[in-house]
NULOSE-24438 format. One record per residue: residue number from 1; residue in one letter; chain; x, y, z of N, C-alpha, C in turn. Coordinates in pm, whole numbers, plus 32768, in hexadecimal, padded with zeros to 4 digits. Layout:
<recs>
   resi   resn   chain   n_px   n_py   n_pz   ca_px   ca_py   ca_pz   c_px   c_py   c_pz
    NUM      a       A      X      Y      Z       X       Y       Z      X      Y      Z
...
</recs>
This chain:
<recs>
   resi   resn   chain   n_px   n_py   n_pz   ca_px   ca_py   ca_pz   c_px   c_py   c_pz
      1      m       A   8054   7F88   8001    8001    7FFD    8001   8058   8081   8000
      2      k       A   80C2   807D   8050    811A    80F5    8059   8167   8108   7FD5
      3      k       A   8181   8099   7F88    81C3    80A9    7F08   8166   80F4   7EAC
      4      t       A   80EA   80D3   7EB0    8086    8119    7E5D   807B   81A7   7E88
      5      l       A   8082   81BB   7F09    806F    8244    7F42   80E2   82A0   7F13
      6      i       A   8160   8271   7F1F    81D0    82C4    7EF3   81D1   82DB   7E63
      7      a       A   81A4   8277   7E15    81A1    8284    7D82   8138   82EE   7D61
      8      g       A   80CA   82ED   7DA7    8064    8353    7D90   8092   83E1   7DB3
      9      l       A   80DA   83E9   7E25    810C    846C    7E4E   8172   84A4   7DEE
     10      l       A   81CA   8451   7DBF    8231    847C    7D62   81F3   84A1   7CDC
     11      a       A   818C   8457   7CB1    8145    8477    7C37   80FD   84FC   7C44
     12      a       A   80C6   8517   7CB9    807F    8592    7CD3   80E0   8608   7CC5
     13      a       A   815C   85F6   7CF3    81BE    8661    7CEA   81D9   868A   7C5A
     14      a       A   81CE   8626   7C00    81ED    8640    7B74   8180   869B   7B35
     15      n       A   8110   86A6   7B76    80A2    86F9    7B3F   80BA   878E   7B4E
     16      f       A   811D   87B0   7BA5    8141    883D    7BBA   81BE   885C   7B67
     17      a       A   81AD   88BD   7B10    821C    88DC    7AB3   8299   8907   7B01
     18      s       A   8283   8955   7B69    82FA    898A    7BAE   8306   8953   7C3F
     19      a       A   82AC   88FC   7C64    82A8    88C9    7CEC   8304   8850   7CF6
     20      g       A   8327   882E   7D70    8379    87B8    7D8B   8343   8765   7DF5
     21      t       A   8397   870A   7E27    836E    86B0    7E91   83C9   86C3   7F08
     22      v       A   838D   86DF   7F79    83D6    86F6    7FF6   83C8   867E   804C
     23      l       A   8438   8641   8075    8438    85D1    80CE   8444   8605   815D
     24      v       A   83E3   85DF   81B1    83E3    8607    823C   8401   858F   8293
     25      v       A   8473   8591   82D6    84A4    8522    832D   8488   853D   83B9
     26      v       A   843E   84E0   83FA    8416    84ED    8486   8441   846E   84D0
     27      s       A   8463   8478   854D    8481    8403    85A1   8402   83B0   85B2
     28      d       A   8412   832F   85B8    839C    82DB    85D7   8398   82AC   8669
     29      q       A   83F1   82EB   86BD    83F5    82C9    874D   8398   8328   8798
     30      d       A   836E   8302   880D    831D    8355    8860   834E   8366   88F0
     31      r       A   83CB   8335   8907    8409    8340    898B   8499   8366   897D
     32      l       A   84C6   83C4   89CE    8550    83EE    89CF   8597   83BA   8A4B
     33      d       A   8601   8372   8A3A    864F    8340    8AA7   86A4   83B0   8AE2
     34      l       A   8692   83C9   8B64    86D9    8430    8BAC   8748   83F4   8BFE
     35      k       A   8790   8447   8C49    87F6    8415    8CA4   87B7   83C5   8D16
     36      d       A   880B   836F   8D50    87E6    8323    8DC8   876C   82CB   8DB0
     37      g       A   8758   829C   8D36    86EE    823E    8D18   8662   8276   8D0E
     38      k       A   8659   82FE   8D19    85D8    8339    8D0F   85AA   8341   8C79
     39      v       A   8529   834B   8C68    84F1    834E    8BE2   8486   83BA   8BDA
     40      m       A   8481   83FE   8B66    841D    8469    8B55   83C5   8445   8AD8
     41      q       A   8342   844C   8AEB    82E6    8439    8A7C   82EE   84B9   8A23
     42      t       A   8302   84A8   89A5    8311    851D    8953   82F3   84F8   88C0
     43      g       A   8317   854F   8860    82FC    853C    87D4   831D   85BC   878B
     44      f       A   82ED   85CB   870F    830A    8646    86C5   82B7   86B7   86FE
     45      f       A   82E9   872F   86EB    829F    87A9    8714   823B   87C9   86AA
     46      l       A   81BD   87DB   86D0    8150    87F1    866A   816B   8866   860E
     47      n       A   8189   88D7   8640    819D    894B    85E7   8218   893C   858E
     48      e       A   8281   88FD   85C7    82FB    88EE    8579   82EB   8894   8503
     49      l       A   828E   8833   850A    8272    87DF    849B   8208   8821   8441
     50      m       A   819A   884F   8479    8128    8871    842B   8131   88F8   83E7
     51      e       A   816D   895A   8425    8179    89DB    83E0   81CD   89D2   8363
     52      p       A   823C   898B   8363    8288    8976    82E5   8237   8924   8283
     53      v       A   81F9   88B5   82AD    81AC    8862    8254   813E   88B4   8210
     54      q       A   80FC   8909   825D    8094    895E    8224   80CD   89BC   81BA
     55      a       A   8143   89F1   81D6    8186    8A4C    8177   81AC   8A02   80F7
     56      f       A   81E2   8986   8104    8207    8937    808E   8192   8918   8037
     57      i       A   8125   88EE   8074    80AC    88C9    802B   806F   8947   7FE9
     58      a       A   806B   89B5   8033    8034    8A33    7FFC   8081   8A5F   7F84
     59      a       A   8103   8A41   7F7D    8158    8A6A    7F0F   814E   8A05   7E97
     60      g       A   80FC   899F   7EAA    80E4    893C    7E3B   8141   88C5   7E3E
     61      h       A   8191   88B6   7EA2    81E9    8849    7EAB   81A7   87CC   7EE4
     62      t       A   81D7   8758   7EBA    81AB    86DB    7EF2   81FD   86B9   7F6F
     63      v       A   81C3   868F   7FD5    8205    866F    8052   8201   85D5   8068
     64      v       A   8271   8599   807B    827B    8508    8099   82B6   84FD   8129
     65      f       A   8273   84B1   817B    82A2    849F    8205   82F2   841E   8213
     66      a       A   835E   8422   825D    83AA    83A6    8277   83D7   83A1   8305
     67      t       A   83D7   832A   833C    8415    830E    83C0   847A   82A0   83AE
     68      p       A   84D1   828B   840C    8539    8222    83F9   8500   819A   83D8
     69      s       A   8492   816F   8417    845B    80EB    83FE   83DA   80F0   83AC
     70      g       A   83A4   8164   8394    8325    816F    834F   82AB   816D   83B3
     71      k       A   82CE   8162   8433    8263    8165    8499   8236   81F8   84AB
     72      a       A   81B6   8206   84CC    817D    828E    84E1   81C6   82D8   854F
     73      p       A   81E5   8355   853D    8227    83A3    85A9   81BD   83D0   8610
     74      s       A   81F3   8408   867F    819C    8437    86EB   81B6   84CC   8703
     75      a       A   814E   8514   8729    815D    859F    874B   8178   85AE   87E1
     76      d       A   81C4   8613   8800    81D9    8636    888D   8160   8687   88BD
     77      q       A   8111   864D   8915    8095    868D    8940   80AC   8713   8986
     78      k       A   8126   8725   89BA    8145    87A4    89FA   8152   8814   8997
     79      s       A   8164   87EE   8915    8173    8853    88AD   80EC   8887   887D
     80      d       A   8082   8849   88AA    7FF8    887B    8881   7FD1   88F3   88D5
     81      d       A   801B   895D   88C2    8009    89D8    8910   800F   8A4A   88AD
     82      v       A   7FAC   8AA2   88B5    7F99    8B10    8855   8011   8B6F   8855
     83      t       A   805F   8B71   88BF    80D3    8BCC    88C4   8135   8BAB   8853
     84      f       A   813B   8B2B   882A    8196    8B03    87C2   816A   8B34   8739
     85      w       A   80F1   8B5E   872F    80BE    8BA3    86B4   80B2   8C37   86C5
     86      g       A   8102   8C69   8721    80FE    8CFC    873D   807D   8D2B   8775
     87      g       A   8032   8CD5   87B8    7FB3    8CFC    87F3   7F40   8CF9   8793
     88      n       A   7F57   8CC8   871A    7EEB    8CC3    86B3   7EA0   8C40   86B9
     89      e       A   7E28   8C45   86F8    7DDD    8BCA    8709   7DAA   8B90   8688
     90      q       A   7D88   8BE5   862A    7D5C    8BB6    85A6   7DC9   8B69   855F
     91      a       A   7E41   8BA1   8567    7EB6    8B5B    8529   7ECB   8AD0   856A
     92      r       A   7EBF   8ACD   85EB    7ED0    8A4D    8637   7E69   89E8   8607
     93      q       A   7DEE   8A13   85FE    7D81    89B7    85D4   7D95   898A   8542
     94      e       A   7DC5   89DE   84EB    7DDD    89BC    8463   7E4D   8952   8454
     95      s       A   7EB3   8964   84A7    7F1F    8901    84AA   7EEB   887A   84D7
     96      k       A   7E9E   887A   8544    7E6C    87FC    8579   7E08   87BB   8519
     97      a       A   7DBA   880B   84D2    7D59    87D3    8472   7DA1   8791   8401
     98      l       A   7E08   87CF   83CD    7E54    8792    8362   7E9A   8710   838C
     99      l       A   7ED1   8713   8402    7F12    8699    843A   7EAD   8628   8440
    100      a       A   7E34   8643   846B    7DC7    85DF    8477   7DA1   85AF   83ED
    101      t       A   7D9C   8605   838B    7D79    85E4    82FF   7DE5   8589   82C6
    102      l       A   7E62   85AA   82E0    7ED1    8559    82AB   7EDB   84D1   82E9
    103      k       A   7EA4   84C2   8368    7EA8    8443    83B1   7F38   8416   83CC
    104      l       A   7F91   8479   83D4    8020    8455    83E6   803B   8407   8464
    105      t       A   7FF7   8427   84D2    8012    83E4    854F   7FB2   836F   856B
    106      a       A   7F5F   8352   8509    7F03    82DD    851A   7F4F   825A   8520
    107      k       A   7F29   8206   857A    7F6A    8183    858D   7F5C   812A   8515
    108      t       A   7EED   8139   84CA    7EDB    80F6    844F   7EB7   815C   83E2
    109      g       A   7EED   814E   836E    7ECD    81AA    8300   7F21   8223   82F7
    110      s       A   7F8C   822A   8347    7FE6    829F    833F   802F   829F   82B5
    111      p       A   803F   8313   827C    8089    8319    8201   811F   830B   8209
    112      a       A   8155   8304   8287    81E2    82FE    8299   821B   827E   825A
    113      i       A   828F   8295   8212    82D5    8222    81D6   835B   821B   821F
    114      s       A   83A3   81B1   8209    8424    819D    824D   8494   81E2   81FA
    115      l       A   8502   81F6   823F    8576    8232    81F6   85AA   81CC   8190
    116      a       A   8599   814E   81A7    85C0    80EA    8143   856D   80F7   80C6
    117      q       A   84E7   8116   80D6    8492    8129    8061   84BA   81A9   8019
    118      v       A   84E1   820C   8061    850F    8288    8021   8588   8268   7FCA
    119      k       A   85E7   821D   7FFD    865C    81F9    7FB1   8637   81A8   7F35
    120      k       A   85DA   814C   7F44    85AF    80FA    7ED4   856B   8150   7E68
    121      a       A   851B   81AE   7E94    84DA    8209    7E34   8540   825E   7DEA
    122      g       A   85B0   827B   7E2C    8617    82CE    7DEF   861F   8358   7E25
    123      y       A   8694   837B   7E5C    86A1    8400    7E9A   8689   846B   7E2D
    124      d       A   869F   8449   7DAF    868A    84AC    7D43   85FA   84D5   7D35
    125      k       A   859D   848A   7D74    8510    84AD    7D69   84EA   8521   7DC4
    126      f       A   8541   8546   7E1B    8528    85AA    7E81   857A   862A   7E6B
    127      d       A   853C   869B   7E7B    8580    8719    7E63   85B7   875C   7EE1
    128      a       A   8581   8736   7F52    85AA    8771    7FD0   8584   8712   8041
    129      v       A   85CA   8722   80B0    85AC    86D2    8127   859F   8732   819D
    130      f       A   8540   8714   81F4    852A    8768    826B   851D   870E   82E6
    131      v       A   855E   8735   8351    8557    86EC    83D2   8528   8748   843F
    132      p       A   84B1   8734   8477    847F    878D    84E2   84B4   8762   8568
    133      g       A   849F   87BA   85C9    84D1    879C    8650   846C   8762   86AE
    134      g       A   8472   878D   872C    843D    873D    879B   84B6   86EE   87CF
    135      h       A   84B3   86C1   8848    8529    867C    887E   854A   85FB   883A
    136      i       A   84E9   85BE   87F2    84FB    8534    87C8   856A   8518   8765
    137      p       A   8599   8575   8710    860C    8552    86BD   8688   8529   870C
    138      m       A   868C   8558   878C    86FC    8536    87E5   8701   849E   8804
    139      q       A   8691   845D   87ED    8689    83CB    880D   86C5   8377   87A0
    140      d       A   86AF   839B   8721    86D1    833C    86B6   8708   837D   8639
    141      l       A   86D4   83F0   860E    86FC    8426    8590   878E   844D   8587
    142      l       A   87C8   8476   85F6    8851    84A2    85F7   88B3   8430   85DC
    143      k       A   8887   83B6   85E4    88E4    8347    85CE   88AB   82DF   8569
    144      n       A   8848   8307   851C    880B    82AC    84BE   8858   82A4   843C
    145      k       A   888E   822F   841B    88E3    8219    83A9   889D   823A   8326
    146      d       A   8819   8210   831B    87CF    822D    829D   87C0   82C3   8289
    147      l       A   87A5   830D   82F6    8796    839E    82E7   881D   83DB   82C1
    148      g       A   888A   83AA   82FD    890D    83DB    82D8   892B   83CB   8246
    149      e       A   8904   8359   8210    8919    8342    8181   88C6   83A1   812A
    150      l       A   884A   83B9   8155    87F2    8412    810D   8828   849E   8110
    151      l       A   8852   84D0   8185    8889    8555    8190   890A   8567   8141
    152      t       A   895B   8502   813D    89D9    8507    80F2   89B7   8518   805B
    153      s       A   8957   84CB   802C    892D    84D7    7FA1   88FB   8565   7F80
    154      f       A   88A9   8599   7FDB    8875    8620    7FC3   88E6   8687   7FC7
    155      h       A   8942   8674   8022    89B7    86CE    802C   8A0A   86C7   7FAA
    156      n       A   8A23   8651   7F75    8A75    8641    7EFF   8A37   8681   7E85
    157      h       A   89B0   8685   7E88    8963    86BD    7E12   8934   874D   7E2E
    158      g       A   895C   8788   7E9E    8937    880F    7EBF   88A3   8823   7ECF
    159      k       A   885A   87BC   7EFD    87CA    87C6    7F0C   87A1   880B   7F91
    160      v       A   8739   885A   7F8C    870A    88A2    8003   86EF   8846   8076
    161      t       A   8730   8869   80E9    8727    881C    8160   8705   8873   81D4
    162      g       A   868C   8863   820A    865A    88BD    8274   8642   886E   82F6
    163      l       A   8664   88AB   8364    8654    886E    83E8   8634   88DD   844A
    164      t       A   85F1   88B8   84B8    85D8    891F    851D   85D8   88E7   85AB
    165      c       A   8606   893B   8607    8608    891D    8695   865E   88A1   86AE
    166      h       A   8627   883E   86F9    8672    87C1    8712   868A   8771   8693
    167      g       A   863D   878F   862A    864B    8744    85AC   86D4   8752   856D
    168      t       A   871A   87C5   858B    87A3    87DA    854B   8800   8770   8577
    169      i       A   87EC   8734   85ED    8847    86CB    861C   884D   8654   85B8
    170      a       A   87E9   8646   8567    87E7    85D9    8503   885D   85DF   84A5
    171      l       A   889D   8653   8498    890F    865F    8440   8981   8609   846C
    172      l       A   8985   85E4   84EF    89EF    858C    8521   89E4   8502   84E6
    173      s       A   8972   84DD   84B1    8965    8457    8474   89BD   8445   83FD
    174      a       A   89EC   84B3   83C1    8A43    84A9    834C   8AD5   848C   8370
    175      i       A   8AF1   8485   83F3    8B77    8462    841F   8B8A   83C9   8413
    176      p       A   8BF8   8399   83D7    8C11    830C    83D5   8C10   82D6   8465
    177      d       A   8BD0   8264   847B    8BBC    822E    84FF   8B7E   8294   855E
    178      a       A   8B10   82CF   852C    8ACD    8333    8581   8A9E   82FE   8603
    179      r       A   8A75   827F   8607    8A47    823F    8683   8AB8   8240   86EE
    180      g       A   8B30   8219   86C2    8B9E    8219    871E   8BC7   82A3   8749
    181      y       A   8BC3   82FF   86EE    8BEB    8389    870A   8B84   83C7   876D
    182      v       A   8B02   83B2   8754    8A9E    83E9    87AE   8AAD   83AC   883B
    183      g       A   8ACD   8329   8840    8AE5    82E8    88BD   8B4F   8330   8911
    184      k       A   8BBC   835A   88CC    8C24    83A1    8910   8BF1   8429   8943
    185      l       A   8BA5   8470   88ED    8B71    84F2    8918   8B16   84E2   8994
    186      e       A   8AC3   847C   8994    8A64    8465    8A00   8AB0   843C   8A80
    187      a       A   8B26   8409   8A6C    8B7C    83DF    8AE2   8BCB   8456   8B16
    188      g       A   8BB9   84CD   8ADC    8BFF    8544    8B0E   8C81   8563   8AC2
    189      q       A   8CA4   8515   8A5F    8D1B    8532    8A0F   8CF6   8596   89A2
    190      r       A   8D5C   85DB   8970    8D44    863C    8907   8DB0   8630   8897
    191      p       A   8DC0   85BA   885E    8E22    85AB    87F0   8DE7   85E1   8771
    192      q       A   8E3C   8614   871A    8E12    863B    868F   8E18   85C2   863E
    193      p       A   8DAF   85A5   85EA    8DB1    8534    8592   8E19   8546   8524
    194      a       A   8E51   84D6   84F3    8EB6    84DC    848D   8E7C   851A   840F
    195      q       A   8DFA   8504   83FA    8DB5    8534    8380   8D2A   855C   839B
    196      w       A   8D00   85CE   836C    8C73    85FB    8373   8C5E   8661   8301
    197      i       A   8BFF   8643   82AD    8BEB    8693    8235   8BBE   8722   8259
    198      y       A   8B89   873A   82CD    8B5A    87BE    82F3   8BC0   880A   8348
    199      k       A   8C36   87D5   8356    8C9A    881B    83A8   8CB4   88A5   8376
    200      g       A   8CAE   8908   83CE    8CC4    8992    83A7   8C4B   89DB   8376
    201      y       A   8BDC   8992   8361    8B5F    89D1    8330   8B26   8A2D   83A5
    202      k       A   8AF2   8A9D   837E    8AA6    8AEC    83DC   8A1D   8AA8   83EF
    203      m       A   89F6   8A99   846B    8974    8A5B    8489   8944   8A84   8515
    204      t       A   88C6   8A68   8530    8891    8A81    85B6   8839   8A11   85DF
    205      a       A   8816   8A11   8659    87B9    89AD    8696   878C   89E2   871C
    206      f       A   8738   8997   8760    870C    89BC    87E8   8789   89CF   883B
    207      t       A   8795   8A42   887B    880B    8A66    88BF   8812   8A34   8952
    208      n       A   888D   8A34   8988    889A    8A05    8A16   8848   8A63   8A6E
    209      e       A   8846   8AE1   8A50    87F6    8B42    8AA4   8764   8B1C   8A9F
    210      e       A   8730   8AFC   8A2A    86A5    8AD3    8A1A   8689   8A50   8A62
    211      e       A   86E8   89F5   8A59    86DB    8973    8AA0   86CA   898D   8B36
    212      e       A   871A   89E5   8B6A    8716    8A03    8BFC   868A   8A3F   8C22
    213      q       A   865A   8A97   8BC8    85D8    8AD5    8BE6   8561   8A7A   8BCE
    214      a       A   8577   8A0D   8B7D    850C    89B4    8B5F   8516   892F   8BA9
    215      k       A   8569   8929   8C10    8585    88A9    8C55   8509   8871   8C9A
    216      g       A   84A4   88C7   8CAB    8422    8892    8CE6   83E4   8828   8C91
    217      f       A   8402   882A   8C0E    83CA    87C6    8BB3   83FD   8739   8BD8
    218      l       A   8473   8730   8C19    84B1    86B1    8C39   8480   866F   8CB5
    219      n       A   8420   86B3   8CFB    83E9    8678    8D77   8452   8651   8DDD
    220      g       A   84B5   86A6   8DEC    851E    8689    8E52   8596   863B   8E1D
    221      g       A   858C   8609   8DA4    85FA    85BE    8D66   8662   8618   8D29
    222      q       A   86CD   85D9   8CF8    8736    8621    8CB3   8756   85DC   8C2F
    223      m       A   8769   8629   8BC5    878B    85F3    8B44   881C   85C1   8B43
    224      k       A   8835   855B   8AF1    88BD    8529    8AE3   8913   8581   8A93
    225      l       A   88DA   85D1   8A3D    8925    8627    89E3   88CF   869C   89B9
    226      f       A   8906   8710   89B0    88C1    8785    8976   88E9   8794   88E4
    227      p       A   8891   87C0   888D    88AF    87CD    8801   8924   882C   87E7
    228      q       A   8926   88A0   882C    8993    88FF    8819   8A18   88BF   8833
    229      d       A   8A25   8877   88A2    8AA5    8837    88C8   8ACE   87D0   8861
    230      g       A   8A6D   877F   8834    8A8C    8713    87D6   8ABA   8749   874E
    231      l       A   8A7A   87B0   8720    8A9A    87EF    86A0   8B1F   8835   86A3
    232      l       A   8B3B   887D   8712    8BBA    88BF    8728   8C2E   885B   872B
    233      a       A   8C1A   87EE   8772    8C81    8788    877E   8CA3   874D   86F9
    234      a       A   8C3E   873E   86A0    8C56    8702    861D   8C98   8762   85B9
    235      g       A   8C99   87E3   85DD    8CDE    8842    8584   8C84   88A8   8544
    236      a       A   8C07   88BD   8578    8BAD    891F    8541   8BD8   89AB   8565
    237      n       A   8BBC   8A09   850F    8BC8    8A97    852B   8B40   8AC4   8560
    238      f       A   8B2F   8AB8   85E0    8AA7    8AC9    861D   8A87   8B5E   862E
    239      v       A   8A0E   8B7E   85FD    89E3    8C0C    8600   8968   8C14   8665
    240      e       A   897F   8C5D   86D2    8919    8C67    8739   88E0   8CEE   8741
    241      a       A   885C   8CF6   8748    8814    8D77    8756   87D1   8D79   87E0
    242      k       A   8794   8DEB   87FF    874C    8DFA    8884   86E9   8D87   8891
    243      a       A   86DF   8D53   890A    8686    8CE4    892A   85F8   8D02   88FB
    244      w       A   85BA   8C9F   88B9    8530    8CA4    888D   8514   8D0C   8822
    245      s       A   8580   8D42   87E4    8568    8D98    8775   857C   8D4C   86F1
    246      e       A   8537   8D7A   8687    8544    8D36    8606   85D4   8D46   85D4
    247      n       A   860E   8CD7   85AD    8697    8CD7    857C   86A4   8C6A   8514
    248      v       A   86BB   8C92   849B    86D3    8C34    842A   875A   8C4C   83F1
    249      v       A   87A6   8BE4   83E0    8833    8BEC    83AF   883B   8B9C   8330
    250      e       A   8871   8BDC   82C8    8886    8B97    8247   8919   8B8C   822A
    251      d       A   8943   8B1C   81F8    89CA    8B06    81C9   89C7   8A99   815E
    252      r       A   89E5   8AC1   80E5    89DF    8A65    806F   8952   8A25   806B
    253      e       A   894B   89A1   8067    88C6    8964    805B   887C   895A   80E0
    254      l       A   88C0   897C   814B    8889    8969    81D1   883E   89E3   8204
    255      i       A   87C4   89C7   823C    8773    8A34    8277   8746   89FB   8302
    256      s       A   876C   8A3D   836E    874D    8A10    83F1   8707   8A7E   8445
    257      g       A   86AD   8A52   849D    8668    8AAF    84F2   8680   8A91   8585
    258      q       A   8683   8AF5   85DA    86AD    8AE8    8665   8646   8AA4   86BE
    259      n       A   85C4   8AC2   86A9    8562    8A9C    870E   84D6   8A91   86CA
    260      p       A   846F   8A72   8717    83EA    8A6B    86DB   83BE   8AEA   8695
    261      q       A   83EC   8B57   86C4    83C7    8BDA    868B   8408   8BEE   8600
    262      s       A   8464   8B99   85DA    84AD    8BA5    8559   847A   8B45   84F1
    263      a       A   841F   8AEB   8513    83F5    8A82    84B9   83BE   8AB1   8434
    264      k       A   835E   8B0E   843A    8320    8B3E    83BF   8385   8B8D   8369
    265      a       A   83DA   8BD8   83A9    8440    8C23    835D   84A4   8BC7   8318
    266      v       A   84C2   8B54   8356    8517    8AF1    8313   84D3   8ABF   8290
    267      a       A   844F   8AA3   829C    8406    8A74    8225   8406   8ADE   81BA
    268      l       A   83F0   8B59   81DD    83EB    8BC4    8178   8470   8BD5   8138
    269      a       A   84E1   8BC2   8181    8566    8BCF    814A   8580   8B58   80EC
    270      m       A   854C   8AE2   810F    8557    8A70    80B6   850A   8A84   8035
    271      l       A   8498   8ABD   8040    8445    8AD6    7FC7   8488   8B3B   7F66
    272      k       A   84D1   8B9A   7FA1    8518    8BF6    7F4D   8581   8BB3   7EF8
    273      k       A   85C6   8B4F   7F3B    862B    8B06    7EF1   85F1   8AA4   7E8D
    274      l       A   8575   8A7A   7EA5    8539    8A17    7E4D   84FC   8A58   7DCE
    275      h       A   84EB   8ADB   7DCD    84AD    8B1D    7D5C   8513   8B6A   7D0A
</recs>
């Protein structure tokens, strides 16, 4: 069924003379392992996923969703707060309505395909990739080998690559033996990897200052790694703005946003590159 789905989506993209296909990669996990064996229920941030998706669709692009295994992703229920839409209740309701229509988080019938299916379809079928935040990319995307291969292909072909908030940590997956490297980072080590395609790139992500101010989300737990620390250790040229302010950083094919407030702006910057 999903083979038919992706074929239909890719065919639909061909109907737009100037439109393309945006691959949106989301974690399929719903729990983040914290220090000392603690666990936090979490998922993607609603506005960080849906505001960009709405922008892509409004611009005529086809959106294809993928998770590492093809399992439906989960939303972080704490992100269902109108403040993340700048206090705009109508915008919040529109985002939630589209998410319900897409059935992305449905246990059965979700349109999400696996990263293996993306590879089989061919990376050339996609014009851009976007990774939203929420804490959950810290669980798996930062060390997923399939995602690292996809990002490397996009990098080599100069294809638009957008990420926001904790999603930017997914760039570490492009490090050879990302799993081993991330393990060292989580153990408190800060070695530079021998090779990273994004070394020296300007980028941003959820900052350490914002992590400190948002620690209430962790219910008393502590994260094993902060995105800013991980990206700096790997060799990123990290660009930090005032906490909770919109901050979008562009460098070559890469477009990154600092926080939930930057998600829509990341999408708009991606759309400019796509046209």
